[in-house]
N, C-alpha and C positions, 0 to 999 in steps of 0.2 A: 499435468502442468502448473506452476505457483503462480499468483500474483500478487505482486508488493503494491500497496498504498502508504503514499503521504498526503495524510488529511489534513485540507485546508477550509474554511470558512469560507472561501471562493474559488480555487482552484484546489484539485485532489489528482495530486500527481499517481501513475501507475508505470509499472513495470513488467517485466513476465520471465521466467527461468524456465526451463526445459529440464534442467542438468542442475549444473556447479555453478553457471553464472549469468547474472541476472544482467536486465540489457533494462535499459528504459525505454518505454511507449509510446504515452502520451499525457496529457492532461485532460481532465474531464472535470463539469463544473456538476454532476450527478450522480444521483443512487440508480438511476434509469439509465445511464451510460454506461455504467460499471456493469450493471445486469446486461446487459445487452454483447459488451467484451465479454464478460465470462461464459456466455453461453458461446460466441462463435469461437472461443480460442477452446472447450474444453478444459475451462479451468480446474483443478480438482481442489485447491486450498489457498486461501488469503492470508496476507502478511500486513497487517497494520503497524506502523510506527504509531510509537506513543514517549511524548515528552513528560514534564513534570508539569502542576497544578489545574486551570482550568481547562487547559489545551488537553492534558492527559485525558478527562472526563469526557471530551467532546471527541480525544478519537475513539476513544473506549465505546462510548454509546454508536460511535459510527460503525465501529466493528460488528457490533450488537447487532447492530440495523442491518450492515451484509450479511451476518449468519442468517438472520431469520429470513430476510427476504430470497438471499439464494440458497437456502438451505447447503452451505459449504463451511468446512470447518474456518474457522478464523481463529491466528496467534495472534501473537502482540511481541512486538522485540522495540526497545530501546531505540529513539532517533535521537538522541541529543547529537548536535553538532552536524547534521544530517544537510541541513539547508546553508549552511555555512560552507562545508566542502563540495556543495551542488551548486553554489552561488543561488541565492536569494529568490530570483523568481526559475529558477529550472526544479519546477517541482516531481517532474519523471527524471531527470538526475539523480535527486534526490530519494525516491522510491527506488531506485538501483541501489541506492547504497546500502536502505534498511532492509532488500530483501537479501541485498549480497550479505549481509550482518549475520543473516536466519540461517542463508547456503551454509556458512563456514563453520557456524555453530553445529550443524547436524551432521 
């Protein structure tokens, strides 16, 4: 199972996929919540959305933290306009769009 992540300073959107379709999961607020979910769902890989500028650096740092804490492979995908597509407050839907972009490219 693959976990998609829409990183934000206050909210972190999560989505999952067991095949070729990404589904919104939930919004969390900490790395420890993601660690529990990853263990419960037996996540094998994590996809983190990245944008431009300062938020890109923060998302990359968060992705590297996920990799170090969870010991899982982490890949990065362009998240340009995903929050706009999903609606500004729908973080898990944005994560699903990010994950679906990844799935469509593999």
